[in-house]
One Martini backbone bead per residue (centre of mass of N, CA, C, O) as a GRO file, in nm:
protein
  233
    1MET     BB    1   7.455   8.279  10.045
    2VAL     BB    2   7.787   8.316  10.165
    3CYS     BB    3   8.006   8.102  10.338
    4HIS     BB    4   8.279   8.180  10.510
    5ARG     BB    5   8.450   7.900  10.543
    6GLY     BB    6   8.182   7.843  10.616
    7ALA     BB    7   8.087   7.781  10.954
    8GLU     BB    8   8.322   7.961  11.117
    9ARG     BB    9   8.169   8.032  11.402
   10LEU     BB   10   8.107   7.706  11.474
   11LEU     BB   11   8.350   7.597  11.299
   12PRO     BB   12   8.616   7.496  11.149
   13GLU     BB   13   8.767   7.626  10.905
   14ASN     BB   14   8.789   7.466  10.608
   15THR     BB   15   8.598   7.221  10.667
   16THR     BB   16   8.381   6.969  10.636
   17ALA     BB   17   8.204   7.051  10.876
   18SER     BB   18   8.156   7.349  10.790
   19MET     BB   19   8.023   7.277  10.515
   20HIS     BB   20   7.794   7.098  10.605
   21CYS     BB   21   7.657   7.306  10.785
   22ALA     BB   22   7.590   7.522  10.572
   23PHE     BB   23   7.422   7.345  10.381
   24ALA     BB   24   7.224   7.217  10.594
   25ALA     BB   25   7.112   7.519  10.667
   26GLY     BB   26   7.054   7.639  10.350
   27PHE     BB   27   7.290   7.739  10.206
   28SER     BB   28   7.415   7.799   9.881
   29HIS     BB   29   7.716   7.887   9.976
   30VAL     BB   30   8.075   7.819   9.969
   31GLU     BB   31   8.373   7.936  10.097
   32CYS     BB   32   8.712   7.867   9.972
   33ASP     BB   33   9.057   7.785  10.012
   34ILE     BB   34   9.336   7.751   9.777
   35ARG     BB   35   9.613   7.532   9.788
   36SER     BB   36   9.944   7.413   9.733
   37SER     BB   37  10.137   7.169   9.738
   38SER     BB   38  10.447   7.047   9.662
   39ASP     BB   39  10.274   6.839   9.456
   40GLU     BB   40  10.028   7.007   9.335
   41MET     BB   41   9.788   6.987   9.548
   42PRO     BB   42   9.469   7.065   9.629
   43ILE     BB   43   9.391   7.260   9.916
   44ILE     BB   44   9.226   7.358  10.225
   45MET     BB   45   9.357   7.691  10.287
   46HIS     BB   46   9.434   8.001  10.398
   47ASP     BB   47   9.706   7.982  10.509
   48ALA     BB   48  10.048   7.954  10.454
   49ASP     BB   49  10.048   7.876  10.746
   50LEU     BB   50   9.989   7.611  10.986
   51ALA     BB   51   9.962   7.716  11.292
   52ARG     BB   52   9.665   7.824  11.339
   53THR     BB   53   9.484   7.548  11.202
   54THR     BB   54   9.710   7.350  11.316
   55ASN     BB   55   9.963   7.106  11.433
   56GLY     BB   56  10.155   7.247  11.250
   57GLN     BB   57  10.456   7.342  11.067
   58GLY     BB   58  10.487   7.578  10.837
   59MET     BB   59  10.455   7.553  10.495
   60VAL     BB   60  10.245   7.439  10.267
   61ALA     BB   61  10.442   7.443  10.007
   62THR     BB   62  10.651   7.224  10.168
   63LYS     BB   63  10.418   7.011  10.158
   64SER     BB   64  10.279   6.726  10.124
   65LEU     BB   65   9.987   6.574  10.102
   66ALA     BB   66  10.047   6.345  10.302
   67ASP     BB   67  10.139   6.537  10.534
   68LEU     BB   68   9.884   6.716  10.552
   69ARG     BB   69   9.675   6.476  10.615
   70LYS     BB   70   9.801   6.427  10.916
   71LEU     BB   71   9.670   6.669  11.018
   72ASP     BB   72   9.513   6.884  11.251
   73ALA     BB   73   9.206   7.099  11.180
   74GLY     BB   74   9.026   7.118  11.479
   75LYS     BB   75   9.150   7.154  11.776
   76TRP     BB   76   9.199   7.466  11.781
   77PHE     BB   77   8.889   7.525  11.824
   78ALA     BB   78   8.812   7.226  11.943
   79ARG     BB   79   8.815   6.918  12.086
   80ALA     BB   80   8.562   6.802  11.925
   81PHE     BB   81   8.750   6.842  11.636
   82ALA     BB   82   8.935   6.627  11.654
   83GLY     BB   83   9.071   6.488  11.340
   84LEU     BB   84   9.052   6.689  11.132
   85ALA     BB   85   9.117   6.731  10.806
   86ILE     BB   86   9.257   6.844  10.539
   87PRO     BB   87   9.117   6.929  10.261
   88GLN     BB   88   9.031   6.850   9.953
   89ILE     BB   89   8.879   6.938   9.670
   90ASP     BB   90   8.708   6.678   9.645
   91ASP     BB   91   8.557   6.708   9.912
   92VAL     BB   92   8.404   6.968   9.840
   93LEU     BB   93   8.262   6.868   9.584
   94ASP     BB   94   8.106   6.640   9.720
   95ILE     BB   95   7.942   6.816   9.914
   96ALA     BB   96   7.799   6.991   9.706
   97ARG     BB   97   7.650   6.753   9.567
   98ILE     BB   98   7.476   6.660   9.803
   99TYR     BB   99   7.329   6.972   9.817
  100ASP     BB  100   7.332   7.142   9.561
  101GLY     BB  101   7.577   7.325   9.576
  102HIS     BB  102   7.791   7.610   9.604
  103LEU     BB  103   8.107   7.773   9.493
  104TYR     BB  104   8.373   7.969   9.636
  105LEU     BB  105   8.692   8.003   9.482
  106GLU     BB  106   8.993   8.078   9.639
  107LEU     BB  107   9.305   8.148   9.490
  108LYS     BB  108   9.608   8.152   9.640
  109THR     BB  109   9.732   7.929   9.450
  110GLY     BB  110   9.903   7.748   9.238
  111PRO     BB  111   9.797   7.570   9.006
  112VAL     BB  112   9.512   7.556   8.794
  113GLU     BB  113   9.479   7.277   8.656
  114PRO     BB  114   9.395   7.087   8.901
  115ILE     BB  115   9.140   7.243   8.968
  116LEU     BB  116   8.989   7.222   8.699
  117LYS     BB  117   8.996   6.915   8.681
  118ALA     BB  118   8.826   6.858   8.934
  119VAL     BB  119   8.577   7.020   8.848
  120ASP     BB  120   8.528   6.866   8.583
  121ILE     BB  121   8.498   6.575   8.693
  122ALA     BB  122   8.252   6.677   8.887
  123ASP     BB  123   8.065   6.870   8.728
  124CYS     BB  124   8.107   7.198   8.871
  125LEU     BB  125   8.136   7.465   8.708
  126ASP     BB  126   7.838   7.586   8.740
  127TRP     BB  127   7.886   7.592   9.077
  128CYS     BB  128   8.122   7.803   9.024
  129PHE     BB  129   8.343   8.054   9.160
  130PHE     BB  130   8.619   8.293   9.108
  131TRP     BB  131   8.921   8.399   9.296
  132SER     BB  132   9.210   8.638   9.316
  133PHE     BB  133   9.484   8.828   9.409
  134ASP     BB  134   9.609   8.692   9.155
  135ARG     BB  135   9.607   8.793   8.834
  136GLN     BB  136   9.753   8.552   8.696
  137ILE     BB  137   9.565   8.329   8.783
  138LEU     BB  138   9.313   8.442   8.640
  139GLY     BB  139   9.437   8.445   8.359
  140ASN     BB  140   9.482   8.139   8.343
  141LEU     BB  141   9.192   8.059   8.383
  142ARG     BB  142   9.076   8.201   8.132
  143GLN     BB  143   9.257   8.058   7.923
  144LEU     BB  144   9.155   7.761   8.004
  145CYS     BB  145   8.851   7.897   8.074
  146LYS     BB  146   8.591   8.065   7.922
  147THR     BB  147   8.339   7.971   8.137
  148ALA     BB  148   8.436   8.081   8.383
  149LYS     BB  149   8.347   8.220   8.692
  150ILE     BB  150   8.443   8.552   8.758
  151MET     BB  151   8.565   8.758   9.010
  152THR     BB  152   8.549   9.105   9.096
  153ARG     BB  153   8.669   9.408   9.237
  154ARG     BB  154   8.575   9.729   9.254
  155GLN     BB  155   8.832   9.847   9.417
  156ASP     BB  156   9.042   9.763   9.164
  157TYR     BB  157   8.882   9.992   9.002
  158SER     BB  158   8.783  10.293   8.839
  159SER     BB  159   8.544  10.112   8.714
  160LEU     BB  160   8.288   9.911   8.632
  161ASP     BB  161   8.370   9.849   8.342
  162GLU     BB  162   8.652   9.738   8.415
  163ALA     BB  163   8.560   9.509   8.605
  164ILE     BB  164   8.407   9.358   8.376
  165ALA     BB  165   8.618   9.339   8.139
  166ASP     BB  166   8.797   9.197   8.322
  167LEU     BB  167   8.781   8.861   8.246
  168GLY     BB  168   8.476   8.846   8.224
  169ALA     BB  169   8.293   8.915   8.453
  170ALA     BB  170   8.015   8.785   8.662
  171ILE     BB  171   8.124   8.921   8.936
  172ILE     BB  172   8.076   9.192   9.172
  173GLU     BB  173   8.254   9.322   9.440
  174PHE     BB  174   8.158   9.459   9.753
  175THR     BB  175   8.140   9.698  10.005
  176PRO     BB  176   7.969   9.879  10.245
  177ASP     BB  177   8.167  10.146  10.187
  178GLU     BB  178   8.074  10.170   9.913
  179ASP     BB  179   7.938  10.261   9.628
  180MET     BB  180   7.602  10.152   9.556
  181ASP     BB  181   7.520  10.238   9.264
  182ASP     BB  182   7.656   9.994   9.103
  183ILE     BB  183   7.460   9.767   9.168
  184ALA     BB  184   7.233   9.854   8.970
  185GLN     BB  185   7.427   9.841   8.714
  186CYS     BB  186   7.486   9.540   8.688
  187GLN     BB  187   7.220   9.444   8.560
  188LYS     BB  188   7.257   9.613   8.296
  189HIS     BB  189   7.534   9.434   8.236
  190GLY     BB  190   7.486   9.121   8.320
  191VAL     BB  191   7.571   9.119   8.627
  192ALA     BB  192   7.668   9.039   8.938
  193SER     BB  193   7.626   9.103   9.286
  194MET     BB  194   7.850   9.160   9.580
  195ILE     BB  195   7.861   9.151   9.936
  196ALA     BB  196   8.125   9.195  10.170
  197TYR     BB  197   8.102   9.068  10.521
  198MET     BB  198   8.280   9.007  10.847
  199GLY     BB  199   8.066   9.099  11.038
  200THR     BB  200   7.785   9.189  11.302
  201ASP     BB  201   7.638   9.441  11.222
  202ILE     BB  202   7.311   9.530  11.196
  203ALA     BB  203   7.322   9.790  11.026
  204THR     BB  204   7.482   9.657  10.797
  205PHE     BB  205   7.284   9.443  10.725
  206GLU     BB  206   7.056   9.645  10.646
  207LYS     BB  207   7.211   9.783  10.421
  208ILE     BB  208   7.240   9.536  10.242
  209ILE     BB  209   6.941   9.472  10.207
  210LEU     BB  210   6.861   9.748  10.070
  211HIS     BB  211   7.063   9.686   9.809
  212ARG     BB  212   7.017   9.408   9.674
  213PRO     BB  213   7.204   9.182   9.621
  214ASP     BB  214   7.274   8.875   9.489
  215TYR     BB  215   7.511   8.865   9.702
  216VAL     BB  216   7.649   8.733  10.017
  217ASN     BB  217   7.954   8.761  10.207
  218LEU     BB  218   7.988   8.569  10.516
  219SER     BB  219   8.068   8.507  10.848
  220ASP     BB  220   7.754   8.572  10.960
  221ALA     BB  221   7.500   8.409  10.832
  222PHE     BB  222   7.306   8.362  11.068
  223GLY     BB  223   7.276   8.659  11.156
  224PHE     BB  224   7.173   8.764  10.886
  225ARG     BB  225   6.920   8.589  10.865
  226ARG     BB  226   6.782   8.699  11.117
  227CYS     BB  227   6.769   8.988  11.011
  228TYR     BB  228   6.608   8.934  10.755
  229GLU     BB  229   6.355   8.816  10.894
  230ARG     BB  230   6.292   9.073  11.062
  231PHE     BB  231   6.277   9.279  10.828
  232PHE     BB  232   6.020   9.093  10.693
  233ALA     BB  233   5.800   9.058  10.934
   0.00000   0.00000   0.00000
């Protein structure tokens, strides 16, 4: 089970607190978003603009790491979380190592080299898989690291074979609304399947459970787990 931006429904998304919570609750994976500062340092932030989840203004890409680290990334969610800083990638890797946890790293912007360097220094490559909306970023990642586990989305390709062949994907992501027949085919091709769902609908949770993907990427991981436990009670 992959916790989208950490335990994002309970704590401020993409913060160390959110990630600690997800791993401490026993979930195997945390998803987080990586952007680069103006001095090309990888930080954890979903939005390109700072306004929604920090007390800052402007674009992430125009701020130095030093300036970004001064911002408050928790108070927007609740006053109890005031003072939480925007994490660096090293913070996330350190947390994963504490719990023997795994990471789904969504690369919002490049460059790829500092990200791979941090993952390599932490000896966490086997614990991570990667994806990006930017096909060029994924291409650079594959060129730089032949063993990196890359995810592709089934909806972006005309066939499952194409989704697997492009970039040597290790994981294929589906949505609950897609044809689920390809999930069973993934195992035959030697790749993992994942269903991503950011909602809370119990019927959708049950549909996901019935199709038995290898991974589920969830905004409400705690709600899904309760549903799963009831389903098999």
